[in-house]
Residue frames relative to the residue before (quaternion, step in Angstrom):
aa qw qx qy qz dx dy dz
M 1.0000 0.0000 0.0000 0.0000 0.00 0.00 0.00
P 0.4737 -0.6881 0.4582 0.3036 3.67 -0.73 0.97
A 0.5514 -0.6024 0.4619 0.3461 3.54 -1.13 0.67
Q 0.4738 -0.6728 0.4849 0.2962 3.56 -1.01 0.77
L 0.3473 -0.7465 0.5361 0.1862 3.54 -0.97 0.89
P 0.5217 -0.6259 0.4608 0.3517 3.61 -1.02 0.64
T 0.6299 -0.5746 0.3718 0.3673 3.55 -1.10 0.71
S 0.6281 0.5723 -0.3408 0.4024 3.60 1.01 -0.76
K 0.6425 0.5344 -0.3247 0.4429 3.59 1.19 -0.43
F 0.5582 0.6595 -0.3853 0.3240 3.60 1.20 -0.34
H 0.1588 -0.8245 0.5238 0.1438 3.58 1.08 -0.71
L 0.2997 0.7368 -0.5423 0.2705 3.57 0.93 0.89
P 0.5116 -0.6482 0.4579 0.3293 3.60 -1.02 0.71
S 0.5641 -0.5920 0.4529 0.3552 3.55 -1.25 0.37
V 0.6614 -0.4829 0.3883 0.4227 3.54 -1.31 0.26
D 0.6621 0.5100 -0.3111 0.4525 3.60 0.90 -0.90
R 0.6162 0.5531 -0.3532 0.4355 3.58 0.99 -0.79
L 0.6937 0.4592 -0.2836 0.4770 3.59 0.88 -0.91
L 0.6469 0.5249 -0.3320 0.4426 3.60 0.98 -0.76
N 0.7275 0.4316 -0.2362 0.4782 3.58 1.09 -0.65
E 0.4299 0.6809 -0.4783 0.3504 3.58 1.25 0.15
P 0.5573 -0.6173 0.4292 0.3523 3.64 -0.95 0.76
A 0.6581 0.5263 -0.3158 0.4362 3.60 1.02 -0.77
T 0.6054 0.5630 -0.3557 0.4359 3.60 1.24 -0.29
A 0.4960 0.7018 -0.4122 0.3024 3.59 1.18 -0.48
P 0.6692 0.4829 -0.3337 0.4557 3.67 0.83 -0.79
L 0.6300 0.5267 -0.3398 0.4586 3.59 1.05 -0.70
L 0.6453 0.5156 -0.3169 0.4662 3.57 1.00 -0.82
A 0.6583 0.5127 -0.3090 0.4564 3.56 1.00 -0.81
S 0.7171 0.4602 -0.2513 0.4592 3.59 1.01 -0.82
H 0.8272 0.2691 -0.0919 0.4846 3.58 0.87 -0.97
G 0.5024 -0.6503 0.4396 0.3626 3.61 1.16 -0.33
R 0.6273 -0.5961 0.3585 0.3501 3.55 -1.12 0.68
A 0.6455 0.5389 -0.3388 0.4221 3.61 0.91 -0.84
A 0.6858 0.4778 -0.2902 0.4660 3.60 0.86 -0.95
V 0.6604 0.4989 -0.3151 0.4645 3.60 0.95 -0.84
T 0.6276 0.5341 -0.3368 0.4554 3.59 0.99 -0.78
D 0.6483 0.5038 -0.3144 0.4765 3.58 0.94 -0.85
A 0.6630 0.5051 -0.3066 0.4597 3.58 0.95 -0.86
V 0.6313 0.5230 -0.3304 0.4679 3.60 1.01 -0.77
R 0.6641 0.5016 -0.3059 0.4623 3.58 0.89 -0.89
A 0.6592 0.5007 -0.3088 0.4683 3.58 0.95 -0.86
T 0.6498 0.5177 -0.3146 0.4591 3.59 0.99 -0.83
L 0.6690 0.4905 -0.3012 0.4702 3.58 0.89 -0.90
E 0.6497 0.5107 -0.3225 0.4616 3.58 0.97 -0.79
G 0.6333 0.5333 -0.3319 0.4521 3.58 1.01 -0.76
H 0.6853 0.4560 -0.2835 0.4920 3.58 0.92 -0.87
R 0.6083 0.5512 -0.3551 0.4471 3.59 1.06 -0.68
Q 0.6546 0.4977 -0.3063 0.4795 3.58 0.98 -0.83
R 0.6473 0.5210 -0.3246 0.4519 3.58 0.96 -0.83
L 0.6799 0.4812 -0.2913 0.4705 3.57 0.89 -0.91
R 0.6293 0.5369 -0.3341 0.4517 3.56 1.05 -0.72
Q 0.7181 0.4417 -0.2463 0.4781 3.57 1.03 -0.78
S 0.8388 0.2365 -0.0666 0.4859 3.57 0.82 -1.00
G 0.4131 -0.7014 0.4883 0.3144 3.58 1.14 -0.36
G 0.4237 0.7084 -0.5058 0.2507 3.56 -1.14 -0.57
A 0.6480 -0.5264 0.3905 0.3879 3.52 -1.35 0.07
P 0.4991 -0.6388 0.4818 0.3328 3.60 -1.04 0.67
P 0.5490 -0.6315 0.4280 0.3414 3.60 -1.07 0.62
A 0.5426 -0.5990 0.4790 0.3425 3.52 -1.27 0.44
I 0.6869 -0.4782 0.3529 0.4183 3.56 -1.29 0.36
A 0.6544 0.5255 -0.3202 0.4394 3.59 0.90 -0.90
E 0.6528 0.5056 -0.3160 0.4673 3.59 0.98 -0.82
L 0.6401 0.5251 -0.3253 0.4568 3.57 0.98 -0.82
L 0.6823 0.4799 -0.2940 0.4666 3.57 0.92 -0.86
D 0.5851 0.5438 -0.3712 0.4734 3.59 1.13 -0.55
D 0.6607 0.4997 -0.3028 0.4712 3.56 0.97 -0.87
V 0.6185 0.5334 -0.3399 0.4662 3.59 1.04 -0.74
G 0.6585 0.5088 -0.3056 0.4627 3.58 0.95 -0.87
N 0.6473 0.5083 -0.3153 0.4724 3.58 1.00 -0.83
H 0.6293 0.5360 -0.3295 0.4562 3.57 1.02 -0.80
L 0.6747 0.4928 -0.2913 0.4659 3.58 0.93 -0.90
T 0.6333 0.5299 -0.3306 0.4569 3.58 1.02 -0.78
A 0.6710 0.4917 -0.2951 0.4700 3.57 0.94 -0.91
A 0.6754 0.5100 -0.2974 0.4419 3.58 0.97 -0.86
S 0.7151 0.4442 -0.2555 0.4755 3.59 1.09 -0.65
R 0.5174 0.6357 -0.4195 0.3900 3.58 1.28 -0.11
P 0.5145 -0.6474 0.4490 0.3384 3.67 -0.83 0.84
S 0.3756 -0.7427 0.5121 0.2121 3.56 -0.91 0.93
L 0.6718 0.4631 -0.2901 0.5001 3.59 1.19 -0.47
V 0.1091 0.8049 -0.5660 0.1412 3.56 -0.41 1.25
G 0.5755 -0.5736 0.4543 0.3653 3.55 -1.28 0.30
V 0.0700 -0.7841 0.6161 0.0265 3.57 -1.10 0.73
F 0.4764 -0.6115 0.5325 0.3399 3.55 -1.34 0.17
N 0.2789 -0.7507 0.5770 0.1603 3.58 -0.85 0.99
L 0.0575 0.8101 -0.5755 0.0958 3.57 -0.25 1.30
T 0.3841 0.7682 -0.4440 0.2554 3.57 1.25 0.38
G 0.4694 -0.6477 0.4690 0.3743 3.58 1.12 -0.59
T 0.6359 0.4602 -0.3199 0.5305 3.58 1.31 -0.11
V 0.3954 -0.7659 0.4515 0.2307 3.56 -0.39 1.24
L 0.7794 0.1833 -0.0943 0.5917 3.59 0.83 -0.98
H 0.0335 -0.8376 0.5444 -0.0301 3.56 0.25 1.30
T 0.4632 -0.7175 0.4476 0.2652 3.58 -0.73 1.08
N 0.7139 0.4350 -0.2631 0.4815 3.62 1.11 -0.54
L 0.7183 0.4224 -0.2376 0.4992 3.58 1.26 -0.17
G 0.7572 -0.4328 0.2123 0.4407 3.57 0.96 0.83
R 0.3505 -0.7599 0.4804 0.2624 3.58 1.31 -0.10
A 0.8307 -0.1978 0.1324 0.5032 3.60 -0.98 -0.80
F 0.4689 -0.6542 0.5169 0.2916 3.55 -1.12 0.74
L 0.4372 -0.6476 0.5450 0.3040 3.54 -1.25 0.40
P 0.5134 -0.6211 0.4834 0.3422 3.61 -1.03 0.68
E 0.6306 -0.5580 0.3825 0.3804 3.56 -1.16 0.60
D 0.6246 0.5400 -0.3444 0.4468 3.59 1.03 -0.74
A 0.6564 0.5019 -0.3111 0.4695 3.58 1.01 -0.80
I 0.6324 0.5266 -0.3276 0.4640 3.58 1.00 -0.82
A 0.6605 0.5065 -0.3035 0.4638 3.56 0.95 -0.90
A 0.6541 0.5124 -0.3164 0.4577 3.59 0.98 -0.82
I 0.6354 0.5218 -0.3240 0.4679 3.58 1.01 -0.81
A 0.6738 0.4979 -0.2965 0.4584 3.57 0.86 -0.98
D 0.6560 0.5313 -0.3165 0.4327 3.57 0.97 -0.85
V 0.7327 0.4235 -0.2499 0.4705 3.58 0.82 -0.97
A 0.6428 0.5460 -0.3256 0.4275 3.60 1.16 -0.54
R 0.5614 0.6340 -0.3809 0.3711 3.60 1.22 -0.24
G 0.8126 0.0746 -0.0316 0.5771 3.59 1.20 -0.26
A 0.7429 -0.3523 0.2898 0.4898 3.55 -1.26 -0.36
S 0.0987 -0.7915 0.6020 0.0379 3.57 -1.18 0.60
N 0.5380 -0.6160 0.4678 0.3350 3.56 -1.31 0.18
L 0.0444 0.8471 -0.5270 0.0516 3.59 0.98 0.88
E 0.7996 0.0178 0.0136 0.6001 3.58 0.86 -0.96
Y 0.5572 0.5671 -0.4050 0.4517 3.54 0.91 0.97
D 0.2819 -0.7558 0.5732 0.1437 3.55 -0.82 1.07
I 0.3257 -0.7809 0.5025 0.1776 3.57 -0.29 1.27
A 0.6450 0.5509 -0.3289 0.4151 3.59 1.00 -0.80
T 0.7774 0.3290 -0.1755 0.5065 3.60 0.94 -0.85
G 0.3873 -0.7299 0.4767 0.3001 3.57 1.21 -0.42
R 0.6120 0.5355 -0.3451 0.4686 3.55 1.23 0.43
R 0.7022 -0.4296 0.3489 0.4479 3.52 -1.36 0.11
G 0.2045 -0.7915 0.5681 0.0944 3.55 -0.99 0.89
D 0.4807 -0.6276 0.5270 0.3118 3.54 -1.35 -0.31
R 0.4614 -0.7101 0.4507 0.2823 3.59 -0.72 1.00
D 0.6005 0.5664 -0.3670 0.4287 3.60 1.12 -0.51
A 0.5373 0.6547 -0.3984 0.3519 3.59 1.17 -0.48
H 0.6143 0.5758 -0.3502 0.4105 3.60 1.13 -0.53
V 0.8030 0.2527 -0.1247 0.5252 3.61 1.14 -0.51
E 0.5267 0.6849 -0.4131 0.2879 3.59 1.11 -0.55
Q 0.6668 0.5130 -0.3212 0.4347 3.59 0.82 -0.90
Q 0.6651 0.5008 -0.3064 0.4615 3.58 0.95 -0.86
I 0.6570 0.5068 -0.3174 0.4591 3.59 0.93 -0.86
C 0.6596 0.5051 -0.3113 0.4613 3.57 0.92 -0.86
R 0.6463 0.5178 -0.3270 0.4552 3.58 0.99 -0.77
I 0.6907 0.4797 -0.2812 0.4623 3.59 0.94 -0.85
T 0.7886 0.3580 -0.1671 0.4712 3.58 0.88 -0.95
G 0.4340 -0.6859 0.4781 0.3356 3.57 1.14 -0.51
A 0.4235 0.7123 -0.4601 0.3186 3.59 1.26 0.19
E 0.5203 -0.6338 0.4765 0.3171 3.56 -1.25 0.45
A 0.7864 -0.0188 0.0394 0.6162 3.57 1.13 -0.64
A 0.1005 -0.7964 0.5948 0.0426 3.57 -1.23 0.40
T 0.0332 -0.7595 0.6480 0.0475 3.53 -1.25 0.52
V 0.3249 -0.7469 0.5546 0.1704 3.57 -1.22 0.48
V 0.0200 -0.7764 0.6300 -0.0048 3.56 -0.93 0.97
N 0.7301 -0.4878 0.2780 0.3896 3.55 -1.31 0.20
N 0.8123 -0.0790 0.0944 0.5701 3.60 0.92 -0.83
N 0.7296 -0.4499 0.2958 0.4217 3.54 -1.34 0.12
A 0.6191 0.5472 -0.3476 0.4432 3.59 1.01 -0.77
A 0.6467 0.5128 -0.3155 0.4682 3.57 1.00 -0.81
A 0.6393 0.5280 -0.3274 0.4530 3.58 1.00 -0.79
V 0.6623 0.4977 -0.3044 0.4701 3.58 0.92 -0.91
M 0.6495 0.5201 -0.3126 0.4581 3.58 0.92 -0.91
L 0.6702 0.5077 -0.2991 0.4512 3.58 0.90 -0.92
V 0.6591 0.5088 -0.3096 0.4593 3.59 0.91 -0.90
L 0.7026 0.4718 -0.2780 0.4542 3.58 0.81 -1.00
N 0.6781 0.4917 -0.3001 0.4564 3.59 0.91 -0.86
T 0.6848 0.4867 -0.2816 0.4636 3.58 1.07 -0.73
L 0.8051 0.3226 -0.1373 0.4784 3.56 0.85 -1.00
A 0.8146 0.2781 -0.1073 0.4975 3.60 1.11 -0.54
L 0.2716 0.7873 -0.5184 0.1942 3.61 1.14 0.37
G 0.8478 0.1041 -0.1148 0.5072 3.56 -0.71 1.14
K 0.6844 0.4630 -0.2846 0.4860 3.59 1.25 0.04
E 0.6237 -0.5817 0.4000 0.3356 3.55 -1.36 0.18
V 0.0696 -0.7684 0.6355 0.0290 3.54 -1.21 0.75
P 0.2501 -0.7789 0.5557 0.1480 3.62 -0.42 1.15
V 0.0446 0.7663 -0.6384 0.0571 3.58 -1.03 0.93
S 0.5229 -0.6366 0.4674 0.3208 3.57 -1.01 0.80
R 0.5355 -0.6268 0.4608 0.3288 3.59 -1.02 0.80
G 0.6488 0.5314 -0.3177 0.4425 3.57 1.09 -0.60
E 0.7056 0.4320 -0.2554 0.5003 3.58 1.28 -0.17
L 0.4881 0.6384 -0.4468 0.3932 3.61 1.24 0.26
V 0.1475 0.8556 -0.4691 0.1618 3.51 0.67 1.21
E 0.2955 -0.6772 0.6278 0.2447 3.49 -1.44 0.08
I 0.1637 -0.7790 0.6021 0.0621 3.55 -0.73 1.14
G 0.7380 -0.4295 0.2842 0.4360 3.58 -1.26 0.32
G 0.7639 0.3178 -0.2622 0.4967 3.54 -1.09 0.76
S 0.5393 -0.6606 0.3771 0.3613 3.60 1.25 0.54
F 0.3140 0.7158 -0.5450 0.3031 3.57 1.04 0.83
R 0.0488 0.8115 -0.5745 0.0952 3.57 -0.13 1.33
I 0.4937 -0.7029 0.4313 0.2760 3.54 -0.64 1.16
P 0.6742 0.4815 -0.3368 0.4475 3.68 0.76 -0.82
D 0.6555 0.5128 -0.3190 0.4535 3.60 0.99 -0.78
I 0.6441 0.5163 -0.3202 0.4649 3.57 0.97 -0.87
M 0.6599 0.5069 -0.3115 0.4589 3.57 0.96 -0.83
A 0.6484 0.5150 -0.3229 0.4583 3.59 0.97 -0.82
R 0.6826 0.4882 -0.2884 0.4610 3.58 0.92 -0.89
S 0.6468 0.5262 -0.3248 0.4464 3.58 1.13 -0.57
G 0.5335 -0.6675 0.3835 0.3503 3.58 1.25 -0.28
C 0.5729 0.5688 -0.4038 0.4304 3.60 1.22 0.16
R 0.4341 -0.6819 0.5247 0.2669 3.58 -1.31 0.19
L 0.3501 -0.7504 0.5293 0.1850 3.56 -0.63 1.15
V 0.0777 -0.7507 0.6547 0.0416 3.54 -1.04 0.90
E 0.2449 -0.7909 0.5463 0.1266 3.58 -0.40 1.22
V 0.0696 -0.7984 0.5979 0.0157 3.56 -0.91 0.95
G 0.7960 0.2775 -0.2190 0.4914 3.55 -1.20 0.60
T 0.4995 -0.6014 0.5097 0.3592 3.52 -1.27 -0.56
T 0.7294 -0.4263 0.2897 0.4498 3.55 -1.28 0.10
N 0.8001 0.3115 -0.1537 0.4891 3.58 0.90 -0.90
R 0.8095 0.1639 -0.0877 0.5569 3.63 1.12 -0.44
T 0.0659 0.7677 -0.6331 0.0748 3.54 -0.85 1.09
H 0.1663 -0.8056 0.5666 0.0486 3.57 -0.86 1.04
L 0.6757 -0.4893 0.3625 0.4154 3.55 -1.29 0.33
K 0.6302 0.5516 -0.3373 0.4299 3.59 1.02 -0.76
D 0.5812 0.5719 -0.3777 0.4387 3.60 1.15 -0.51
Y 0.6594 0.4792 -0.2984 0.4965 3.57 1.00 -0.80
Q 0.6258 0.5537 -0.3408 0.4308 3.58 0.97 -0.84
R 0.6831 0.4819 -0.2866 0.4680 3.58 0.96 -0.88
A 0.6801 0.5164 -0.2905 0.4318 3.59 1.09 -0.70
I 0.6205 0.5580 -0.3483 0.4269 3.59 1.14 -0.56
G 0.1371 0.7921 -0.5788 0.1374 3.54 -0.77 1.10
P 0.7876 -0.3318 0.2242 0.4683 3.58 -1.28 -0.23
E 0.7201 0.4382 -0.2457 0.4786 3.60 1.11 -0.63
T 0.4809 0.6762 -0.4371 0.3470 3.60 1.27 0.04
A 0.2448 -0.7833 0.5576 0.1249 3.56 -0.72 1.09
L 0.7681 -0.1626 0.1424 0.6028 3.56 1.03 -0.83
V 0.3483 -0.6797 0.5952 0.2498 3.54 -1.35 0.21
M 0.1134 -0.8170 0.5641 0.0376 3.57 -0.84 0.95
K 0.1474 -0.7443 0.6465 0.0790 3.51 -1.10 0.90
V 0.1953 -0.8143 0.5440 0.0532 3.57 -0.84 1.03
H 0.3806 -0.6894 0.5698 0.2348 3.56 -0.94 0.94
T 0.3038 -0.8074 0.4856 0.1415 3.59 -0.65 1.11
S 0.4586 -0.7068 0.4383 0.3132 3.60 1.25 0.33
N 0.8029 -0.2691 0.1992 0.4933 3.61 -0.86 -0.94
Y 0.4853 0.6233 -0.4548 0.4114 3.58 1.24 0.35
V 0.0462 0.8161 -0.5678 0.0971 3.57 -0.58 1.17
I 0.1973 -0.7370 0.6336 0.1282 3.56 -1.05 0.85
Q 0.1273 -0.8087 0.5731 0.0372 3.57 -0.76 1.04
G 0.6495 0.5187 -0.3899 0.3963 3.54 -1.25 0.45
F 0.8169 -0.1526 0.1634 0.5317 3.56 -0.85 -1.06
T 0.2746 0.7832 -0.4961 0.2549 3.56 0.24 1.30
A 0.0343 0.7683 -0.6391 -0.0067 3.53 -1.35 0.31
E 0.0392 0.7747 -0.6307 0.0207 3.55 -1.07 0.79
V 0.4951 -0.6624 0.4817 0.2899 3.55 -1.21 0.49
P 0.4400 -0.6975 0.4941 0.2752 3.62 -0.73 1.00
E 0.6356 -0.5496 0.3885 0.3782 3.55 -1.18 0.60
S 0.6470 0.5447 -0.3319 0.4178 3.58 0.93 -0.87
E 0.6685 0.4918 -0.3036 0.4680 3.60 0.99 -0.79
L 0.6402 0.5096 -0.3245 0.4746 3.57 1.04 -0.75
A 0.6379 0.5276 -0.3226 0.4589 3.56 1.00 -0.83
A 0.6503 0.5115 -0.3140 0.4656 3.58 0.99 -0.84
L 0.6413 0.5191 -0.3213 0.4648 3.59 0.99 -0.82
C 0.6796 0.4932 -0.2942 0.4564 3.57 0.91 -0.88
R 0.6175 0.5222 -0.3476 0.4745 3.59 1.06 -0.67
K 0.6594 0.5236 -0.3026 0.4467 3.57 0.99 -0.86
T 0.7569 0.3800 -0.1968 0.4940 3.58 0.97 -0.86
G 0.4577 -0.7095 0.4322 0.3169 3.59 1.26 -0.16
V 0.5100 0.6238 -0.4204 0.4171 3.57 1.22 0.53
P 0.4819 -0.6650 0.4747 0.3166 3.64 -0.83 0.84
F 0.2283 -0.7519 0.6055 0.1261 3.55 -1.16 0.71
V 0.0971 -0.7949 0.5988 0.0126 3.58 -0.75 1.11
N 0.1304 -0.7872 0.6011 0.0452 3.55 -0.82 1.05
D 0.2033 -0.7724 0.5944 0.0934 3.57 -0.49 1.23
L 0.1894 -0.8401 0.5026 0.0758 3.57 -0.02 1.33
G 0.3955 -0.7247 0.4821 0.2933 3.60 1.13 -0.48
S 0.7215 -0.2905 0.2329 0.5838 3.55 0.65 -1.14
G 0.1559 0.7957 -0.5760 0.1041 3.54 -1.25 0.18
T 0.3748 -0.6986 0.5525 0.2572 3.52 -1.29 -0.28
L 0.4183 -0.7102 0.5116 0.2426 3.56 -1.07 0.73
A 0.6311 0.5133 -0.3316 0.4777 3.57 1.29 -0.15
D 0.4528 -0.6586 0.5295 0.2843 3.56 -1.16 0.66
L 0.2065 -0.8310 0.5091 0.0865 3.57 -0.32 1.27
E 0.4658 0.6910 -0.4497 0.3215 3.61 1.22 -0.13
R 0.5933 0.5751 -0.3678 0.4266 3.58 1.12 -0.57
Y 0.7088 0.3974 -0.2465 0.5281 3.58 1.26 -0.40
D 0.4946 -0.6776 0.3995 0.3696 3.57 1.34 0.34
L 0.4904 0.6159 -0.4536 0.4176 3.55 1.06 0.84
P 0.5399 -0.6408 0.4275 0.3393 3.62 -1.05 0.66
């Protein structure tokens, strides 16, 4: 490995020198001083590391500015791009999941071109609620009494627990205290929401009587968690949703089912599970 050269031997220009070069003016006009300054610093650091490792002659000003321009072009390029899904998984969680129908895409593009009634009630001329655009449809499809829309499943779980169980107990089966992709850990989400986790059953077997024993005066709700692709096989037992729902109705405790993901359409008509 070549001996590292002292920084003083590099003879690289200063950041100010490059920023004040006439050839830098178009970059400043296009990207702004802050972005160009960051790109200059990154470019100089890259060449400094190269010279420290390999030696050689320092680059000319023109070469440095070319590198700065390339850095800015790469940094301004959108990171979200279309890809080919060749994984064999039709709805891949890391590849955008389900596609939007063309009609939905067209509707989004149309309304995004200008102002909209996102939170404005046209009929009354007053401030509206953004959930009003979807709540009625969701309630009709699911039979729910009310509905709201959040960004993802973790946000939904956090909102439910913080709203309904702040400072109170929530029984969850030990076999459902899972970590899903993106560091979504059920115990952590529950702690951050302000509720108190009550573990019931064991990792491989949980019975209805375990929930019955856990429900008490401090119980805010009972939660069942979908474990995604984590599966325990062999000597196992879990409580069906219907039995948990019946127990919660009997005891007057809300029942929350963290589905993780799913579809509102019946896919059996398409011979899909």
